[in-house]
C-alpha positions as CSV (number, residue, x, y, z in Angstrom):
1,M,88.7,47.3,159.6
2,E,90.4,49.3,162.3
3,Q,88.2,47.8,165.0
4,Y,89.8,44.4,164.2
5,N,93.4,45.6,164.9
6,V,94.3,44.2,161.5
7,Q,98.0,43.5,160.8
8,K,99.9,42.3,157.7
9,L,102.0,39.2,157.5
10,D,104.5,38.2,154.8
11,L,102.4,35.8,152.8
12,D,102.0,35.2,149.1
13,L,98.2,35.2,149.4
14,A,96.2,38.3,150.1
15,H,94.9,38.1,153.6
16,L,93.5,39.8,156.7
17,Y,95.1,39.0,160.1
18,R,93.8,39.9,163.6
19,P,96.4,39.0,166.3
20,S,95.5,37.4,169.5
21,R,95.5,39.3,172.7
22,L,97.8,36.7,174.0
23,T,101.5,37.5,173.6
24,T,102.6,33.9,173.3
25,A,101.2,30.5,172.2
26,S,97.9,31.7,170.8
27,P,95.5,29.4,169.0
28,L,95.1,30.1,165.3
29,L,91.9,30.1,163.3
30,V,92.4,30.1,159.5
31,L,89.4,31.2,157.3
32,L,88.8,30.1,153.7
33,H,86.0,31.9,151.9
34,G,83.7,30.4,149.3
35,Y,83.6,30.7,145.5
36,G,83.0,34.2,144.3
37,S,83.7,35.8,147.6
38,N,86.9,37.4,149.2
39,K,88.9,37.6,152.4
40,E,86.6,40.2,153.9
41,D,83.6,37.8,154.0
42,L,84.4,35.4,156.8
43,F,86.7,37.9,158.5
44,S,83.6,39.7,159.6
45,F,83.2,36.9,162.2
46,A,86.4,38.0,163.9
47,Q,84.9,40.7,166.0
48,Y,82.6,38.2,167.6
49,L,85.2,35.5,168.3
50,P,87.3,35.1,171.4
51,E,90.2,37.6,171.6
52,E,92.5,34.7,172.5
53,L,92.3,33.5,168.9
54,S,94.7,34.7,166.2
55,V,92.4,35.0,163.1
56,L,93.8,34.7,159.6
57,A,91.5,35.1,156.5
58,L,93.2,34.0,153.3
59,E,92.0,35.1,149.8
60,A,91.8,32.8,146.9
61,P,94.2,33.5,143.9
62,I,91.8,33.2,141.0
63,A,90.1,36.5,140.2
64,L,86.5,36.2,138.9
65,G,85.7,39.9,139.0
66,P,85.9,42.9,141.3
67,N,86.3,41.5,144.9
68,S,85.3,38.1,143.6
69,F,87.8,35.2,143.9
70,A,87.9,31.4,143.6
71,W,90.2,28.7,144.9
72,Y,89.5,26.6,141.8
73,D,87.3,26.8,138.8
74,I,83.9,25.3,138.5
75,Y,82.5,24.3,135.1
76,F,79.1,23.5,133.8
77,E,78.1,21.8,130.5
78,P,74.6,20.8,129.6
79,N,75.7,17.3,128.8
80,Q,78.1,16.8,131.6
81,G,76.6,18.8,134.5
82,K,78.8,20.7,137.0
83,W,82.3,19.7,137.9
84,S,85.4,21.1,139.6
85,D,88.9,21.5,138.4
86,A,90.6,19.0,140.7
87,D,94.1,19.9,139.7
88,Q,93.5,23.5,140.6
89,G,92.0,22.4,143.9
90,K,95.1,20.3,144.7
91,K,97.4,23.3,143.9
92,A,95.2,25.5,146.1
93,L,95.6,23.0,149.0
94,T,99.4,23.1,148.6
95,R,99.4,26.9,148.5
96,I,97.1,27.2,151.5
97,T,99.3,24.8,153.5
98,T,102.4,26.8,152.6
99,N,100.7,30.0,153.7
100,I,99.6,28.5,157.0
101,E,103.2,27.2,157.6
102,S,104.6,30.6,156.8
103,A,102.1,32.3,159.1
104,I,103.1,30.0,161.9
105,K,106.7,31.1,161.6
106,Q,105.6,34.8,162.0
107,I,103.1,34.4,164.8
108,D,103.8,32.9,168.2
109,V,101.2,30.1,167.6
110,D,100.4,27.1,169.7
111,C,100.9,24.6,166.9
112,S,98.6,22.0,168.7
113,R,95.7,24.5,168.4
114,I,95.3,25.3,164.7
115,S,91.7,25.4,163.3
116,L,90.4,25.7,159.8
117,L,87.0,27.2,159.1
118,G,85.7,27.3,155.5
119,F,82.4,28.2,153.8
120,S,81.3,26.3,150.6
121,Q,84.3,25.9,148.4
122,G,86.5,27.0,151.3
123,S,85.0,24.3,153.5
124,I,85.6,21.6,150.8
125,L,89.3,22.6,150.9
126,S,89.2,22.8,154.7
127,L,88.0,19.2,154.9
128,A,90.6,18.0,152.4
129,L,93.5,19.8,154.0
130,G,92.5,19.0,157.6
131,L,91.9,15.3,157.0
132,S,95.1,15.0,155.0
133,N,97.2,16.9,157.6
134,P,95.9,15.8,161.0
135,D,99.3,16.6,162.6
136,L,98.9,20.2,161.5
137,I,95.1,20.9,161.9
138,K,93.3,20.2,165.2
139,N,89.8,21.4,164.3
140,I,87.8,21.6,161.0
141,I,84.7,23.7,160.7
142,V,82.7,22.9,157.6
143,L,80.0,25.4,156.7
144,S,77.8,24.4,153.7
145,G,80.4,22.0,152.3
146,Y,81.1,18.3,151.6
147,I,83.9,15.9,150.9
148,N,85.4,16.1,147.3
149,H,87.0,12.7,147.0
150,D,89.1,14.0,144.0
151,L,91.0,16.2,146.5
152,M,91.8,13.7,149.2
153,S,91.8,10.0,150.3
154,L,91.6,8.3,153.7
155,E,93.5,5.3,154.9
156,A,92.1,2.2,153.2
157,D,91.8,0.2,156.5
158,G,89.4,2.9,157.9
159,S,91.6,3.5,161.0
160,V,92.2,6.9,162.3
161,K,95.5,7.4,164.3
162,V,95.3,11.1,164.7
163,A,92.0,12.8,164.0
164,P,90.9,16.4,164.0
165,N,87.7,17.5,165.7
166,I,85.1,18.1,163.0
167,F,82.1,20.5,163.0
168,M,79.7,20.4,160.0
169,S,76.6,22.4,159.3
170,H,74.3,22.8,156.4
171,G,71.1,24.5,155.3
172,T,68.2,22.2,154.6
173,Q,67.1,24.6,151.9
174,D,70.5,25.0,150.2
175,Q,70.1,25.1,146.4
176,V,73.8,25.4,145.7
177,I,75.2,22.4,147.5
178,P,72.4,19.9,148.4
179,V,72.1,18.9,152.0
180,T,72.2,15.3,150.9
181,W,75.8,15.8,150.0
182,A,76.6,17.0,153.5
183,R,74.8,14.0,155.0
184,E,76.7,11.6,152.8
185,S,80.0,13.2,153.8
186,R,79.0,13.0,157.5
187,D,78.1,9.3,157.1
188,F,81.4,8.6,155.3
189,L,83.4,10.3,158.0
190,I,81.6,8.4,160.8
191,K,82.2,5.1,158.9
192,H,85.9,6.0,158.9
193,K,85.7,6.4,162.7
194,Y,85.8,10.2,162.8
195,S,83.8,12.1,165.4
196,V,81.5,14.6,163.7
197,D,79.5,17.4,165.4
198,Y,76.8,17.7,162.7
199,H,74.0,20.3,162.5
200,E,71.3,21.3,160.0
201,F,69.5,24.6,159.9
202,P,66.3,25.7,158.0
203,V,68.2,28.1,155.7
204,G,69.7,28.2,152.2
205,H,73.4,28.6,151.2
206,G,74.5,30.7,154.1
207,V,75.1,31.0,157.9
208,N,72.3,32.1,160.2
209,P,72.7,33.3,163.8
210,E,72.0,29.8,165.2
211,N,74.6,28.3,163.0
212,F,77.2,30.9,164.1
213,A,76.4,30.2,167.8
214,A,76.8,26.5,167.2
215,F,80.3,26.7,165.7
216,K,81.3,29.4,168.1
217,Q,80.5,27.0,170.9
218,F,82.5,24.3,169.1
219,L,85.5,26.6,169.0
220,A,85.1,27.4,172.6
221,Q,85.3,23.7,173.5
222,Y,88.1,22.6,171.2
223,A,90.2,25.6,170.0
């Protein structure tokens, strides 16, 4: 990790932090990994991202095994199918928000340029947190995720007073989270007057080079 110039912050979640090359008012990118992964996963992107970005990868608190963590539990029963622990998810959202706010106090961040990037379970939380806190989050990057309506709600009148920029991408061959879920989420957001930069790639549950290039371009435009 030495090539990343990794530093430590005073946070209650395990994390990896690469400071910006800027000495003041840097944009901040917060990374939320997926179910069963860890803080190292998405932080591997850092070496390929602009040096102007401060990059903070947070690690989920629920240990599943060695180097394997989750933001909330996922259950499966033959008669009920698969479902998520919404209460744990809401607690995770509160904890992530608290850690972001704590990081902002320790880093000289431009608070109008905070972005969230999540993969899978992390992207579900990124959407919920970003849409619920548009004054805090400017950009949301959703990799292989969808809207979990148990974790958030939008204004009933469908109006958007302050809206984050949203990038969504999904693999057409994803067997973990069906691409139809991402399409339904995209359509829901557009119906509620959000602008969504949506992409599909011929891959499974992962990020290929073309996907990386697409969200990197999005960050270059909006972050």
